VOGU-3710 file (C-alpha; in Angstrom, 3 decimals, decimal comma):
1> maeemnrrrs> -23,169/-19,050/-81,847  -24,405/-18,186/-78,438  -25,040/-21,826/-77,683  -21,475/-22,661/-78,708  -20,106/-20,025/-76,399  -22,221/-21,320/-73,525  -21,045/-24,845/-74,196  -17,414/-23,774/-74,166  -17,877/-21,858/-70,910  -19,493/-24,911/-69,375
11> egrrsseper> -16,684/-27,179/-70,530  -14,154/-24,643/-69,292  -15,678/-24,715/-65,837  -15,675/-28,484/-65,811  -12,143/-28,651/-67,059  -10,995/-26,237/-64,369  -12,655/-28,050/-61,475  -9,897/-30,715/-61,039  -7,320/-27,904/-60,518  -8,932/-26,672/-57,263
21> prkkrrrrkg> -7,755/-29,580/-54,994  -4,170/-28,993/-56,090  -4,339/-25,407/-54,812  -5,775/-26,627/-51,499  -3,024/-29,202/-51,129  -0,431/-26,551/-51,858  -2,027/-24,266/-49,272  -2,127/-27,150/-46,757  1,550/-27,917/-47,328  2,367/-24,258/-46,786
31> tvrtvivtll> 0,329/-24,199/-43,574  2,060/-27,315/-42,233  5,464/-25,830/-42,989  4,461/-22,601/-41,245  3,289/-24,508/-38,159  6,482/-26,583/-38,043  8,674/-23,492/-38,433  6,637/-21,707/-35,766  6,946/-24,630/-33,373  10,669/-24,834/-34,040
41> liaivtsall> 11,041/-21,124/-33,384  9,010/-21,443/-30,168  11,144/-24,397/-29,121  14,345/-22,491/-29,918  13,186/-19,353/-28,102  11,912/-21,408/-25,147  15,168/-23,334/-24,993  17,096/-20,081/-25,127  14,966/-18,619/-22,337  15,335/-21,765/-20,267
51> acfaavyiks> 19,058/-21,714/-20,867  19,175/-18,091/-19,746  17,150/-18,879/-16,650  19,380/-21,893/-15,982  22,511/-19,761/-16,414  21,161/-17,118/-14,047  20,098/-19,796/-11,543  23,470/-21,517/-11,695  25,298/-18,207/-11,355  23,176/-16,791/-8,523
61> vimpeasldl> 22,222/-19,952/-6,601  24,532/-22,831/-7,460  27,910/-21,145/-7,938  27,910/-19,255/-4,608  27,566/-22,636/-2,904  29,984/-24,415/-5,218  33,188/-23,143/-3,701  34,712/-25,366/-1,022  38,216/-24,266/-0,097  40,285/-26,647/2,037
71> swfnpdlsst> 43,533/-24,739/1,817  43,067/-23,607/5,408  43,519/-27,123/6,734  46,743/-28,129/8,373  46,799/-31,025/10,841  49,628/-29,268/12,667  47,616/-26,055/13,240  45,707/-25,337/16,435  43,029/-22,788/17,201  43,004/-20,431/20,179
81> myyldsatge> 40,272/-19,080/22,441  40,525/-15,597/23,948  38,667/-13,671/26,631  38,422/-9,910/27,209  40,348/-8,707/30,243  38,029/-6,139/31,836  40,954/-4,498/33,641  43,047/-3,795/30,526  40,390/-3,923/27,806  42,581/-6,325/25,840
91> yqelrtlhga> 42,011/-9,939/24,836  44,018/-12,565/26,673  44,609/-16,182/25,647  42,210/-18,598/27,323  42,991/-21,984/25,780  44,723/-23,570/22,797  42,488/-26,168/21,164  43,878/-29,493/20,024  42,091/-32,043/17,864  39,868/-34,652/19,406
101> edrvwvrfed> 41,884/-37,852/19,667  39,241/-40,152/18,181  40,203/-38,669/14,806  43,864/-38,737/13,810  44,671/-37,308/10,402  46,833/-39,430/8,115  48,806/-37,525/5,505  48,797/-38,715/1,894  52,364/-39,980/1,981  51,616/-42,074/5,091
111> ipedlrdaav> 48,636/-43,831/3,523  49,674/-47,193/1,980  49,659/-47,155/-1,810  47,587/-50,354/-1,792  44,896/-48,595/0,246  44,781/-45,654/-2,176  44,697/-47,949/-5,209  41,968/-50,129/-3,716  39,756/-47,068/-3,188  40,266/-45,804/-6,729
121> aiedkrfykh> 39,815/-49,237/-8,324  36,452/-49,999/-6,724  34,994/-46,511/-6,242  36,198/-44,416/-9,195  38,234/-46,117/-11,937  38,670/-42,932/-13,982  39,587/-40,839/-10,943  42,891/-39,663/-12,408  41,335/-38,888/-15,807  38,164/-36,865/-15,121
131> ggvdwlrtlk> 37,816/-33,349/-13,756  35,836/-34,247/-10,673  32,754/-35,580/-12,485  32,721/-38,762/-14,573  30,205/-37,686/-17,231  30,055/-41,131/-18,855  29,240/-42,746/-15,526  26,720/-39,992/-14,685  24,881/-40,347/-18,018  24,809/-44,125/-17,632
141> svftmftggk> 23,345/-43,743/-14,161  20,641/-41,370/-15,456  19,826/-43,710/-18,341  19,423/-46,761/-16,110  17,252/-44,724/-13,746  14,802/-43,824/-16,532  14,873/-47,240/-18,180  14,300/-49,151/-14,968  17,663/-50,887/-15,009  19,727/-51,756/-11,942
151> qqggstitqq> 20,630/-48,493/-10,282  24,357/-47,866/-9,960  26,068/-44,957/-8,251  27,415/-42,291/-10,573  29,290/-40,308/-7,935  33,039/-39,990/-8,186  35,392/-39,970/-5,206  35,385/-36,168/-5,445  31,572/-36,053/-5,351  31,467/-38,490/-2,427
161> liknlteyde> 33,949/-36,306/-0,566  31,852/-33,199/-1,255  28,801/-34,983/0,115  30,708/-36,038/3,249  32,112/-32,561/3,813  28,777/-30,759/3,434  26,300/-33,430/4,601  24,067/-32,002/1,872  22,248/-35,181/0,913  18,745/-34,069/-0,031
171> vtvkrkvtei> 17,252/-36,112/-2,864  16,661/-33,115/-5,147  17,824/-31,902/-8,550  19,349/-28,832/-6,910  21,452/-31,015/-4,599  22,803/-33,075/-7,494  23,523/-30,023/-9,654  25,224/-28,276/-6,714  27,267/-31,387/-6,017  28,404/-31,566/-9,656
181> fralefdknh> 29,507/-27,932/-9,768  31,201/-28,236/-6,386  33,092/-31,290/-7,578  34,219/-29,501/-10,746  35,303/-26,459/-8,754  37,001/-28,573/-6,108  38,954/-30,601/-8,674  40,080/-27,387/-10,324  41,525/-26,025/-7,074  42,892/-29,187/-5,425
191> skdttlewyl> 45,246/-31,913/-6,548  44,143/-35,532/-6,872  46,422/-36,439/-3,984  44,694/-33,872/-1,743  41,280/-35,153/-2,769  42,222/-38,749/-2,036  43,823/-37,802/1,294  40,644/-36,036/2,425  38,436/-38,844/1,152  40,289/-41,577/3,047
201> nyiylgsgcr> 40,314/-39,494/6,223  36,567/-38,794/6,003  34,872/-41,993/4,817  32,726/-43,799/7,340  33,886/-47,370/7,926  31,377/-48,662/10,470  31,629/-49,302/14,220  31,878/-45,565/14,873  35,040/-45,248/12,771  35,402/-42,215/10,529
211> gvytaslkyf> 38,617/-42,270/8,561  41,116/-45,023/7,885  43,245/-44,359/10,976  40,605/-45,264/13,578  39,252/-48,045/11,347  42,698/-49,635/11,057  43,036/-49,679/14,842  39,473/-50,881/15,322  39,535/-53,825/12,932  43,177/-54,863/12,767
221> gkevselsla> 44,740/-53,377/15,881  47,559/-51,709/13,962  48,625/-48,397/12,460  47,263/-47,752/8,979  50,797/-47,676/7,537  51,226/-51,319/8,628  48,220/-52,716/6,711  48,833/-55,475/4,160  47,273/-55,558/0,683  44,612/-57,999/1,888
231> ecasligitn> 43,777/-55,771/4,867  43,661/-52,656/2,687  41,107/-54,260/0,372  39,078/-55,495/3,355  39,023/-51,999/4,865  37,943/-50,279/1,646  35,291/-52,948/1,148  33,425/-51,690/4,213  32,690/-48,217/2,826  30,140/-49,460/0,239
241> nptlyspyse> 27,688/-50,347/3,024  29,128/-50,427/6,564  25,991/-52,055/7,941  26,516/-55,090/5,703  30,259/-55,212/5,020  31,676/-54,431/8,439  33,192/-57,642/9,836  31,453/-56,817/13,108  28,034/-56,568/11,450  25,462/-58,703/13,231
251> vvttnpdtge> 23,222/-58,819/10,168  22,839/-62,305/8,643  21,749/-62,263/4,998  20,132/-65,121/3,078  20,486/-65,712/-0,663  16,899/-66,034/-1,959  17,964/-68,510/-4,696  20,307/-70,813/-2,812  19,281/-70,198/0,775  22,933/-69,620/1,687
261> kktgvernks> 23,424/-67,488/4,791  26,300/-65,053/5,215  27,676/-63,196/8,216  29,434/-59,821/8,239  32,852/-61,464/8,096  31,845/-63,581/5,088  30,342/-60,632/3,225  33,480/-58,569/3,930  35,629/-61,370/2,508  33,516/-61,529/-0,678
271> rqelilktml> 33,754/-57,777/-1,093  37,507/-57,876/-0,454  38,032/-60,440/-3,186  35,964/-58,360/-5,619  38,192/-55,356/-4,901  41,356/-57,426/-5,321  40,092/-58,745/-8,654  39,323/-55,207/-9,822  42,790/-54,062/-8,767  44,270/-56,927/-10,789
281> eegyieqeey> 42,187/-56,026/-13,852  43,120/-52,351/-13,576  46,823/-53,186/-13,347  47,413/-52,066/-9,778  48,678/-55,494/-8,649  50,207/-58,583/-10,210  48,705/-62,095/-10,260  51,050/-63,311/-7,527  50,059/-60,435/-5,254  46,404/-61,151/-5,945
291> daavaqelvf> 46,749/-64,852/-5,125  48,637/-64,142/-1,896  46,153/-61,537/-0,748  43,163/-63,784/-1,415  44,827/-66,619/0,471  45,765/-64,474/3,496  43,557/-65,084/6,518  42,019/-61,902/7,863  42,394/-61,643/11,633  40,158/-58,967/13,153
301> hdsngsggqa> 40,877/-57,296/16,489  38,085/-55,391/18,223  40,431/-52,694/19,471  39,318/-49,422/21,034  42,761/-47,903/20,926  43,182/-44,255/20,040  45,930/-41,869/19,338  46,349/-40,575/22,858  44,646/-38,967/25,834  42,020/-36,391/24,919
311> etytwyeeav> 42,141/-32,991/26,583  39,405/-32,086/29,032  37,796/-28,778/28,185  35,719/-26,742/30,624  31,939/-26,561/30,389  32,194/-23,031/29,044  34,825/-23,907/26,437  32,676/-26,771/25,227  29,684/-24,452/24,910  31,783/-22,124/22,752
321> iqdvredlie> 32,944/-25,028/20,579  29,333/-26,115/20,158  28,114/-22,620/19,198  30,970/-21,925/16,793  30,494/-25,313/15,145  26,770/-24,758/14,603  27,372/-21,310/13,115  30,114/-22,604/10,803  27,736/-25,286/9,563  24,977/-22,764/8,914
331> qlhisrdlat> 26,995/-19,967/7,368  29,601/-21,946/5,414  27,254/-24,806/4,414  29,651/-27,475/5,610  29,238/-30,706/7,549  29,399/-31,022/11,293  32,568/-33,060/10,988  34,274/-30,512/8,758  33,248/-27,685/11,081  34,827/-29,596/13,955
341> qmifhgglsi> 38,037/-29,997/11,939  38,063/-26,250/11,268  37,765/-25,497/14,974  40,646/-27,758/15,940  42,882/-27,557/12,854  41,878/-24,323/11,109  44,158/-21,992/13,047  41,121/-20,020/14,195  41,041/-17,230/16,763  37,831/-17,490/18,789
351> ytcldpnvqa> 36,906/-14,458/20,905  34,701/-15,613/23,780  32,344/-13,745/26,116  33,745/-15,445/29,207  34,227/-13,404/32,353  36,908/-15,403/34,215  36,063/-13,719/37,523  32,411/-14,765/37,391  33,344/-18,218/36,100  35,732/-18,679/39,029
361> kvdavyqdts> 32,857/-17,999/41,453  30,705/-20,565/39,628  33,474/-23,173/39,642  34,130/-22,663/43,346  30,574/-23,769/44,084  29,975/-26,315/41,320  33,209/-28,264/41,557  32,477/-29,030/45,207  29,737/-31,666/45,497  29,336/-30,896/49,198
371> nlpyksaggq> 27,358/-27,854/48,045  24,717/-30,295/46,774  24,968/-33,186/49,266  22,112/-35,325/48,030  21,925/-38,779/46,492  18,860/-40,534/45,158  17,374/-43,771/46,388  19,119/-45,359/43,405  22,499/-43,940/44,378  22,704/-41,088/41,854
381> qmqsaitvid> 24,546/-37,898/42,773  22,163/-34,959/42,465  23,215/-32,802/39,536  22,841/-29,156/38,660  23,492/-26,700/35,854  23,767/-22,923/35,819  23,990/-20,222/33,158  24,937/-16,642/34,082  24,167/-13,802/31,659  25,298/-10,179/31,737
391> netgnvvals> 22,067/-8,173/31,588  23,545/-5,255/29,693  25,035/-7,229/26,791  23,330/-10,620/26,756  26,779/-12,227/26,958  26,975/-15,613/28,639  29,733/-14,801/31,106  29,833/-18,120/32,979  28,197/-21,525/33,136  28,554/-25,022/34,490
401> ggmgekkesl> 27,098/-28,183/33,061  27,389/-30,328/36,157  28,487/-30,761/39,751  31,908/-32,064/40,723  35,152/-32,475/38,818  34,788/-32,591/35,050  36,561/-35,668/33,710  35,314/-35,968/30,122  35,667/-33,720/27,128  32,918/-32,721/24,729
411> swnrattttr> 30,387/-34,492/26,934  26,688/-33,757/27,459  26,352/-30,190/28,743  23,407/-29,895/31,129  23,493/-26,093/30,936  23,150/-25,680/27,175  21,926/-29,027/25,873  19,830/-30,787/28,515  16,141/-29,886/28,441  14,068/-30,331/31,593
421> qpgssikpla> 10,554/-29,225/32,515  10,672/-25,793/34,204  7,694/-26,147/36,549  6,393/-22,867/37,998  9,435/-20,910/36,829  7,616/-20,661/33,489  4,720/-18,653/34,963  6,213/-15,132/34,679  7,155/-15,823/31,057  4,114/-17,674/29,729
431> vyapgiemgl> 1,278/-16,347/31,909  1,830/-13,100/33,782  4,085/-11,154/31,368  1,762/-11,687/28,374  -1,290/-11,026/30,569  0,059/-7,646/31,708  1,472/-6,832/28,260  -1,947/-7,330/26,650  -3,672/-5,262/29,328  -5,711/-8,216/30,550
441> ittgtavddy> -4,520/-8,238/34,168  -2,688/-6,060/36,677  -0,666/-6,963/39,724  -3,830/-6,346/41,752  -6,294/-8,314/39,627  -8,304/-10,696/41,799  -8,245/-14,335/40,677  -9,855/-17,318/42,362  -7,382/-19,721/43,947  -9,696/-22,659/43,367
451> pyqilggsaw> -9,646/-25,715/41,060  -10,200/-24,875/37,402  -11,780/-28,126/36,282  -12,199/-31,853/36,855  -9,343/-33,807/35,323  -9,014/-37,559/35,650  -11,891/-37,593/38,100  -10,253/-35,127/40,518  -10,222/-31,387/41,038  -7,369/-29,840/39,040
461> pvnsysgyrg> -4,919/-28,305/39,527  -3,698/-28,622/43,082  -1,264/-26,262/44,790  2,135/-26,997/46,261  0,759/-25,565/49,484  -2,220/-27,070/51,286  -5,711/-26,301/50,024  -7,124/-23,311/48,179  -7,202/-19,738/49,440  -10,034/-18,412/47,309
471> lisvyeavqd> -9,917/-14,888/45,891  -6,384/-13,494/45,925  -4,468/-10,857/43,969  -2,101/-11,677/41,132  0,708/-10,350/43,328  -0,118/-12,926/46,004  -0,504/-15,656/43,389  2,993/-15,012/42,036  4,520/-14,632/45,480  3,182/-17,969/46,731
481> ssnttavrvl> 3,283/-19,727/43,330  -0,421/-20,561/43,160  -1,042/-23,145/40,454  -4,777/-22,615/40,210  -4,511/-18,896/39,545  -1,829/-19,384/36,885  -4,077/-21,868/35,081  -7,071/-19,536/35,458  -5,223/-16,495/34,125  -3,926/-18,516/31,175
491> gdyvtpeksy> -7,261/-20,174/30,409  -9,618/-17,240/30,999  -7,459/-14,270/30,022  -4,340/-14,955/27,945  -5,227/-18,270/26,167  -2,640/-21,014/25,525  -2,305/-20,065/21,843  -1,204/-16,488/22,572  1,034/-17,642/25,396  2,773/-20,110/23,079
501> dfmlnkfhft> 3,286/-17,362/20,512  4,734/-15,102/23,217  7,192/-17,759/24,315  8,196/-18,530/20,749  8,423/-15,080/19,205  9,189/-12,857/22,183  11,426/-14,990/24,375  12,732/-17,091/21,459  12,498/-20,531/23,000  13,610/-23,155/20,487
511> tlvpddigla> 12,627/-26,266/22,430  8,849/-25,798/22,368  6,636/-27,949/20,147  2,971/-27,536/19,091  1,941/-30,103/21,696  2,978/-27,536/24,305  -0,103/-25,433/23,545  -2,053/-26,293/26,657  -2,871/-25,249/30,220  -0,659/-27,733/32,059
521> qlalggltdg> 2,247/-27,140/29,690  2,342/-23,349/29,732  0,842/-22,509/33,133  2,576/-25,229/35,151  5,669/-25,937/33,030  4,766/-29,475/31,962  6,435/-29,040/28,561  6,944/-31,927/26,159  10,724/-31,579/25,941  11,508/-28,888/28,468
531> vttlemaaay> 13,922/-25,942/28,409  17,620/-25,267/28,997  19,138/-23,043/31,650  20,592/-20,985/28,792  17,218/-20,131/27,285  15,612/-19,539/30,691  18,351/-17,113/31,722  18,111/-15,271/28,404  14,325/-14,937/28,675  14,360/-13,728/32,287
541> safpnggvyh> 17,098/-11,174/31,522  14,536/-9,157/29,543  12,859/-8,166/32,842  15,800/-6,281/34,412  16,488/-4,824/30,950  13,170/-2,996/30,890  11,625/-5,373/28,344  14,622/-5,634/26,001  15,681/-9,166/25,057  19,339/-9,816/24,198
551> aprtytkvtq> 20,100/-12,973/22,244  22,572/-14,938/24,398  26,020/-15,496/22,948  29,196/-17,222/24,091  31,532/-15,627/21,522  31,746/-12,364/19,605  33,707/-13,333/16,490  35,907/-15,979/14,874  38,841/-15,038/12,674  41,469/-16,840/10,627
561> tvdgqekvll> 44,850/-15,605/9,476  45,148/-15,878/5,678  48,310/-14,638/3,943  49,234/-12,688/7,053  45,840/-10,954/7,247  43,203/-11,673/9,894  39,999/-12,621/8,071  36,660/-12,635/9,911  34,854/-15,947/9,415  32,006/-15,403/11,878
571> ennpesevvm> 30,740/-12,087/13,211  28,433/-12,716/16,166  27,108/-9,203/16,683  24,730/-8,431/19,575  21,062/-8,891/18,711  18,539/-6,952/20,784  14,770/-6,670/20,547  12,058/-4,925/22,564  9,770/-7,821/23,478  7,498/-6,094/26,011
581> kdttayciny> 6,704/-2,636/27,318  8,906/-1,279/30,078  5,804/-1,028/32,263  5,252/-4,778/31,889  8,847/-5,472/32,891  8,443/-3,122/35,878  5,382/-4,995/37,118  7,121/-8,383/36,781  10,169/-7,031/38,636  7,909/-5,727/41,391
591> mlqgvvsggt> 6,163/-9,079/41,832  9,280/-11,248/41,586  11,001/-9,126/44,216  8,137/-10,126/46,491  8,836/-13,802/45,694  12,398/-13,435/46,998  11,653/-11,159/49,957  8,605/-12,999/51,299  7,489/-15,825/49,028  8,732/-19,169/47,745
601> gtganfsgmt> 12,145/-17,766/46,753  13,444/-16,573/50,110  16,126/-19,257/49,970  17,862/-17,279/47,210  17,923/-13,976/49,103  21,079/-12,290/50,335  21,627/-8,806/51,699  22,950/-5,760/49,943  21,490/-6,322/46,478  18,154/-5,930/44,712
611> iagktgttnr> 17,001/-9,448/43,788  14,011/-10,868/41,924  13,275/-14,389/40,802  10,968/-17,376/40,629  11,113/-20,949/41,846  9,970/-24,003/39,923  9,118/-27,559/40,938  7,953/-30,260/38,540  5,531/-33,119/38,971  6,687/-35,798/41,420
621> nfdrwfvgyt> 9,494/-33,476/42,491  11,832/-34,581/39,695  13,207/-31,074/39,029  13,771/-27,938/41,098  14,562/-24,575/39,533  15,396/-21,059/40,521  15,719/-18,347/37,894  16,669/-15,014/39,371  18,306/-11,733/38,554  19,804/-8,556/39,906
631> pyytaavwtg> 20,400/-5,274/38,068  23,739/-6,793/36,978  23,265/-10,474/36,123  20,607/-13,101/35,453  21,226/-16,736/36,358  19,132/-19,859/35,837  19,780/-22,905/38,017  18,382/-26,409/37,535  18,778/-29,278/39,977  17,723/-32,905/39,694
641> ydrnekmrts> 18,934/-36,370/38,758  20,104/-37,396/35,287  17,672/-40,304/35,445  14,440/-39,039/36,941  14,093/-39,842/40,618  12,210/-38,008/43,346  14,209/-35,293/45,074  14,179/-35,330/48,866  15,827/-32,156/50,074  15,574/-29,470/52,699
651> gnpaaalwrn> 14,284/-26,385/50,912  14,934/-25,636/47,269  18,527/-26,698/46,387  18,433/-24,621/43,192  17,714/-21,452/45,168  20,507/-22,302/47,620  23,037/-22,807/44,802  21,886/-19,567/43,164  22,479/-17,693/46,411  25,901/-19,302/46,952
661> vmsqvhsglq> 27,094/-18,321/43,479  25,477/-14,922/43,086  26,360/-13,626/46,549  30,027/-14,133/45,624  29,589/-12,705/42,120  28,045/-9,511/43,556  30,542/-9,100/46,347  31,820/-5,523/46,184  29,242/-4,368/43,631  27,155/-1,306/44,498
671> nkrfpsangi> 23,444/-1,944/44,933  21,215/-0,579/42,183  17,512/-0,490/41,431  15,742/-2,054/38,483  14,808/0,432/35,727  11,865/2,733/36,429  9,064/3,158/33,907  6,749/6,012/33,036  3,109/5,076/33,297  3,270/3,189/36,591
681> vsityckdsg> 0,919/4,283/39,389  0,434/3,285/42,991  -3,086/2,210/43,994  -4,877/0,969/47,092  -7,083/-1,904/46,071  -9,251/-4,724/47,357  -7,629/-8,140/47,118  -11,015/-9,822/46,596  -12,240/-7,661/43,717  -9,121/-5,959/42,366
691> mlateacqad> -11,075/-2,695/42,468  -10,336/0,454/44,471  -10,737/-0,284/48,165  -13,517/0,962/50,448  -13,955/0,856/54,229  -16,043/-2,260/53,713  -12,925/-4,010/52,361  -11,226/-3,272/55,666  -14,175/-4,727/57,582  -13,928/-8,231/56,119
701> prgsrvssgy> -14,406/-10,859/58,860  -10,949/-12,283/58,052  -9,352/-8,897/58,603  -8,551/-6,082/56,206  -8,489/-7,060/52,545  -6,928/-3,773/51,483  -3,503/-3,692/49,858  -1,311/-1,248/47,971  0,602/-1,957/44,830  1,926/-0,749/41,505
711> vvrenaptey> 0,064/-1,139/38,230  0,137/0,226/34,698  -1,738/3,532/34,713  -3,926/2,776/31,719  -5,095/-0,473/33,313  -5,552/0,850/36,840  -9,041/0,304/38,337  -11,326/3,346/38,379  -14,333/1,941/40,254  -14,716/1,032/43,902
721> ctlhttvelc> -15,164/-2,456/45,234  -18,646/-3,847/44,749  -17,983/-7,298/46,195  -17,834/-6,299/49,842  -21,434/-5,742/50,862  -23,314/-5,356/54,146  -25,674/-8,043/55,407  -27,836/-8,205/58,569  -27,423/-11,069/61,008  -29,552/-12,173/63,911
731> tadpvlddag> -27,514/-12,701/67,064  -30,283/-14,770/68,573  -29,481/-17,643/66,208  -25,722/-18,321/66,238  -23,853/-20,755/63,992  -21,713/-23,096/66,047  -18,676/-25,183/65,135  -18,140/-28,761/66,264  -16,757/-27,531/69,600  -19,831/-25,424/70,255
741> nvvsyhlage> -18,107/-22,092/69,585  -19,971/-19,284/67,852  -18,465/-18,734/64,396  -21,223/-16,614/62,866  -24,949/-15,940/62,933  -27,880/-16,716/60,692  -29,198/-14,054/58,401  -31,813/-11,817/60,011  -35,347/-12,414/58,836  -38,249/-10,021/58,590
751> ycpadtrtsa> -39,452/-10,855/62,104  -36,089/-10,432/63,839  -36,305/-7,479/66,232  -33,947/-4,534/65,936  -32,137/-5,331/69,152  -30,960/-8,730/67,772  -29,917/-7,415/64,372  -26,299/-6,586/63,656  -24,520/-5,525/60,472  -21,649/-7,466/58,945
761> vrvdytrepv> -19,578/-7,375/55,754  -19,402/-10,321/53,397  -18,018/-10,906/49,884  -20,793/-11,091/47,319  -19,187/-13,786/45,173  -20,710/-17,061/44,044  -18,278/-19,850/43,295  -19,195/-22,817/41,146  -18,087/-25,907/43,084  -15,466/-28,142/41,483
771> ggavakdqsa> -14,927/-31,673/42,766  -16,105/-30,854/46,267  -13,141/-28,551/46,951  -13,650/-25,898/49,630  -11,651/-22,647/49,606  -10,460/-21,071/52,820  -12,423/-17,885/52,148  -15,717/-19,756/51,934  -16,980/-18,500/55,316  -16,424/-14,903/54,219
781> lkssleetgy> -18,718/-15,252/51,212  -22,264/-14,001/51,273  -23,290/-17,209/49,516  -22,093/-19,171/52,555  -24,533/-17,297/54,793  -27,302/-17,893/52,302  -26,561/-21,608/52,428  -26,784/-21,473/56,263  -30,178/-19,800/55,984  -32,238/-17,248/57,845
791> crvhdehylp> -32,981/-16,954/61,547  -34,961/-19,881/62,919  -35,854/-18,220/66,208  -38,082/-15,371/65,107  -41,265/-15,878/63,150  -44,763/-14,379/63,050  -45,565/-15,861/66,480  -42,545/-14,331/68,205  -43,212/-12,038/71,166  -40,330/-9,666/71,941
801> peptdpipte> -38,945/-9,760/75,525  -38,549/-6,798/77,759  -35,650/-4,494/76,763  -32,271/-5,466/78,206  -28,670/-4,489/77,662  -27,601/-3,883/74,040  -26,864/-7,004/72,035  -23,186/-7,289/71,140  -22,280/-7,129/67,469  -20,260/-9,733/65,583
811> tgtptlppte> -16,673/-9,492/66,651  -14,674/-7,098/64,542  -17,655/-5,989/62,439  -18,754/-2,310/62,519  -22,417/-1,636/63,297  -22,734/0,864/60,469  -22,899/-0,752/57,031  -20,093/0,933/55,095  -21,598/0,341/51,702  -20,210/3,727/50,723
821> pvtdppqptd> -16,854/5,068/51,801  -17,044/7,395/54,753  -13,970/9,200/53,603  -12,632/9,608/50,132  -10,536/6,547/49,303  -7,065/7,109/47,879  -6,977/7,839/44,158  -4,359/6,453/41,753  -1,231/8,552/41,925  1,988/8,691/39,975
831> vlpeptdgpe> 4,039/7,645/42,998  6,944/5,333/42,251  9,074/3,465/44,801  12,035/5,427/46,026  15,472/3,776/45,831  16,830/2,459/49,091  20,073/0,815/50,121  18,494/-2,627/50,329  16,054/-4,689/48,303  12,834/-2,915/47,361
841> ppppdqp> 10,294/-3,805/50,077  6,747/-4,902/49,297  4,127/-2,131/49,537  2,435/-1,505/52,893  0,229/-4,275/54,251  1,402/-6,653/51,538  1,668/-10,277/52,750
//
C-alpha cells in the first residue's frame, strides 16, 4: 500500500513537470507586456514633457521675435530730426529726411502683372493658397535632406521676404522655426498683395540692385512699368542666383558632360525660358504670348540712372542716421535695409544731441581748407576729423568727418567710422591712468628714459626728441611724450594684459583686438585697426568728469506717431559709469595741463580757459592727433591723408585745428577749474628717485633735481632720496673733454692728500646698457665715475708738496657731503592748487 502511494506520488511529480514551462512562458509574456506598456508610458510622458518645453520655448523665445509689423511703412512719409534749443528749452526742427534715391519704392499697382506672375510661378506656386508656409514643400525639402536627394528650397515668398527683412540667416533650427512662425504671423496680418509688393521691392537682383525699380533701370534702361513679358521673366530669373544669372555676370560655366560653355547672358536666357514655360503651365500666359516672349531678343543696357538727385546730409546728421539704424537693427531684430527704410519712410521723430552753436564753430573751421593748407607728395588734400563731446552729459554736440565742402551723402565718416592709429595720445588712457589707478606709480615716480630692449637689432624704442634723458619723473615723461618711459611703465608696472582690459572695460573701446595686447600697441599707439575720434573723445572726457565715463550719444530718443499717439521706438538714456578714482583723474588732469602749458601740446593752448590734452604722432608721421579738454568740452582731432603718406607740416596741425575750433566754442564762457579730489597731497620730491628730496638732490652736478607736484596721498613717498650720494674726488687728476676742458675729476684714492680731496654728489644708479645707447644723465651717475677710475697721480710713493692756497672744489658742488638733510625737508601736506583766472600753472621749479 505504501509502495503504491509512493509510486503515485512519483508519477504525479513526473506528470506535473511539463506544466512548469507553461507558467514561465506566461510570466515572460506578462513581463514583456509590462515592459512595452512602461516604455510606451515613458514615451508618452517624455513626448508630453517635450511638447510642454517646446510650447514654452515657442511662447517665450520664438513668438516674441515672430511679430514683424510693416503697417508703419508709407513711401510718402518722411522722418524729421530735431535739436534742443538751449535758449527756449524746446525742440526745433533740424532736417526732414527723404529716402535715398538709389532705392525707389514701386507700389503694387505700378508693378506689371507679368512681373508679379513670373515671381509667383517660379518661386512659390501655391503663394495664393498657403498661409505663409507651404507645408508640403517644407516636408518634401526635409525628406530630401535626410534621404540625400537633390536639395530644393522650401521657403515661400513670405519666408524669403522675412529673411530679407531681418537678415537672420543663421543655419540653425531656431532660425528656421522662427522664420516659419514669423511667416505665419506675417501672412495673418498682411495681404498677399502687400507681401508681394515688399518682396519685389526687396529682392537682390545683382549689380548692386536691390528691388525691381533699380534693376529695371540697370538692365533695360527703362521704368519697371514699361517692361515686356520677356523682360519681366529675365529680371525675375536673376534672383535665384545673381552671381550666375545676372546678364552682366563674368562667370563662364562649363557643362561637365558636354563641355558646353555659357556666359551670364546665356544662362539668364535659359532661366528666362524656364520661367516662361512655368508661367504657361500655371495658366498665367497663353501659348502665343509664350512663343512671342521666347522669340523676343533681350537688349541689355548698363544704365546707372536713378530716380533723382540725392540730398546731401551733414556729417552730424549722417552720424545720427548711422546710430539710429544700428539701434533699430539691434532692438527690433530687423535688417539693415529695413532699418534704413524706417528712418526715411517711417515717419519717425529723431531727437538729436546736436548743439547748433558748437557745430557752427566746427563748420566755420572745417569747411575752409585753408585752415589745413597741406597736400601730400601724391597730391592728396590733408584731411581731418573732429568729435566734440559735452563733458557733463556725454552728448556728442558737434562733429565733422572731413575738411572742405561736403558733396556726397551717406559717405564714409572719418569722425565716427574711420579708425587710425592714435600714437602717443593713447598713453594717458592705456599706461598712466591704469598705473595711477592701481597704485603702481605717481606723478613723481622716477622712470628711466632709456631704451627698453633690442628689437630688430636696434635699441627700442626711440623718442620723438633727440636721444635719451635718463631718469625723469612721470610728470616730465608725459609732458615731453617720452616713448621709452611709457613702454617701461607699461612693461614693468602695469602689464599689457591689464592695460588692454582697462581700455576695453573702462574706456569701452570697441575697435581693439587681442593682437593689440603688446608694448608697441598700447604704449605707443601702434594698434592693429586703430581708434575713432568719437571713442577717443569719449574716453578722455572721463578725466574732466572726475573719473566718470559717459557713453557718447548723438540722439536721445526716436518716436513714431501711431493712431495719433507718439510711441517711443528707441530710448537712448544716458549711461554713466565710474571708471577710475577721482584722485586718478586729478593726477591725469594735472599732468596733461603741463603738456599744454609747457610740453608737446602748446600749439593747442589759448588764453582764458583751463586746458589739458595730449598729442599723438604715428610711425612714419602718417597721423597726427590732439585730444584735449576743458571743464566744458572734450574734443578729439585727427589729421592725415586718406591713403597713408608722410605728413610734412609746421607743428602739429591737429593741435592747431583744435585751438581754432575750441577757442571759438569757449568764447564768452567763464573759466573754471577741473574737479578737486580729496586725498591729493603736495610733495617735494627728487626727480631721479621719486623719493622725498634732500639737500643732496639740490647739489646734483646738472643743477637741482628737486621738484614739487601732486600725488595721491596713500601712494606718496615716505622715505628720503637714497640715490644722491656723496663721493670724494681728487682735483689733482682731472677728466678732460676733447677740447681739453675739465669736466670732472677722478675718484680720490687712499693716498690722495686731504688738500686735493673734494666732495661731490652723484646718482647711485647702475644702468644696464642697451644697444650702446648713452643717456644724457650718464655723467651724473656714480657708475660713470667708477668707470673713469681712481686717481692716477697719488700712490704709495707720493710725497706731498709744501702747503699752498686751498684747492678749489668742483664747480657748484658743496664741500660738505649732505648725505643727511641739514634742515627738515618738507613733509607731504594736504595743499591743493588754488583756482586762478588762467590755466593752472605747473608747480614751482617744474620744467
